[in-house]
N, C-alpha and C positions, 0 to 999 in steps of 0.2 A: 415409683411408677411415673411421677410427674417428670423426672429427669429423662426417663426413657421416651416419654411422649414428646418432650421438648427436643431431644436429639433427633427423633424420627421426623419431626416437623421441619427442623433445620435441614436435614438431608433431603427431604422432599422439595423444599424451597430451592435449595441449591441445584438440584436436578432439573427443576422446571426452568430456572434462569439459564442454566447451562444449555439445556435443550432448545430454548427459545432463541438463543443466539448461536451463531455458527461462524467459524473462522477457517481460513485456508492460508497456507504458506506458499508463496511463489518465490523460487530462487533461480538465479542464473549463476552457475558455479556454486562455490561454498560460501562466499562472503556477501553476495548481493541478494539479500532476501527482504521481503516485505510480508506483513501479515495483513490480510483483508478480513476484517471482522464485521460481519453484518449483524446488526442488533435490532432491538425493538424500535418502533416509531419511525421506520424508514431511515435509520441512521446507520451509516457504514463508516468505519475508521480504517484508514490505511496507516499502518505503524511500521517503522523501519525495523528490520530484523525479524526474528521469530519471537512473538510475544505470547506468553503463556498465562499472563495475569488474569484474574477473575473480574476485575473492573477496568474500565477504560482508563488509560494513563492520563495524568493531569496535563501533560503537554507533549510536544514532539510527535505529532501525528497530523494527518489531514482528515477532515470529516466531509462526507458527501452523502448522497442518497444510495439506497440499495439497488437503484435501477441505472446507475451511471455507467458510462463507458469512459475509460481513461487509459493514457499511456504514461508509463514511468520510464525515465531515461537514467542510465547510470554511465558515468565516465570516469576513467582513472585520473583524468586531469582535475577533477573536483570530487575526490573520494568521499567527502562528508556531505555531499549534496545529492538529493534525489530530485530530478527535474520532472515535473508532471505537466500533462496536457489533458484537459478534461472536456467532455461534452456537456457536463452539467455544473452546477454550483459546487464550489469547494470552500471550506474554511480551513485556513492554515493555522495550526497551533504550534508554532516554533517558539519555545521559551529558552531552551539551553542551546546556544549556538556552538558549543563545543562538541555537541553530539551531531548526529545526522540531521540535516534540516531539509525542508522542502522548498523548492522554488518553482514558480509558475513559468512555464515555457513562454507564454505570451507576454510576459513583462519585458523581455529583452530577446526577441526572436532571433535577431541577427547574431548576437553573441552566442546563444545556445546552439544555433545551427553551425556556427564555425567550430564550436567545441565538439559537436557530435558527428558532423559530416565533412568529408573532404570536399574541396571546391568543385570537383568534377563528378560528384555523385548524382545519379539519376533516379534512384529508387530509395525508399525508406530503409531498405536492408543494406544499402551501401554506406555503412557507418565507418567512422574512423576506428583505428585500432584502439582497443581499450574501452570502446563505447558499446553499450547494449540497450535494448529496450524491451519492455514487457507491455503488451496490450491486454487490458483486463476488462472483461464484461462482468461487472459486479453481480448483476441479477442472476446470471447463470453459473457463477463461480467458474469462469472459463478464462484462461490466459494462454497467450502464445508469445514466443520470443520473436526476434527480428526475422528469423527464417521460417516462421509459421509453425514451429514445433510446439506442441502442446506441453504446458508446464504442469 
């Protein structure tokens, strides 16, 4: 009887934790995906790829608030890098540089603009070949690509 009660308690605890946290996957094509995982305490993690773990990874993600607005950029010229631009505070957790790492757009704006946009671009959607962006409204779990298409 005690084992049954313990198993039931563990299942209920897992269900409460899982229900209190929510995640969405946003993908451009098949290979450029991120997981947006909103958790307790106004903490949101942006994780490269589709992440199905039940705990936050130890490294290789960015942490922000559940109310942030951000843009993620992908380019074939830097396939292991996700460039981000944020309206709020971000903490970068890059530990293993052999995996996908995050770089802040504002640390080298000129370099990232030259990678993402041709010199004659006039709009944000006028990106170089092989470059994509995802605008994410974390609070609403809403994301659009460079053409305004909902993801």
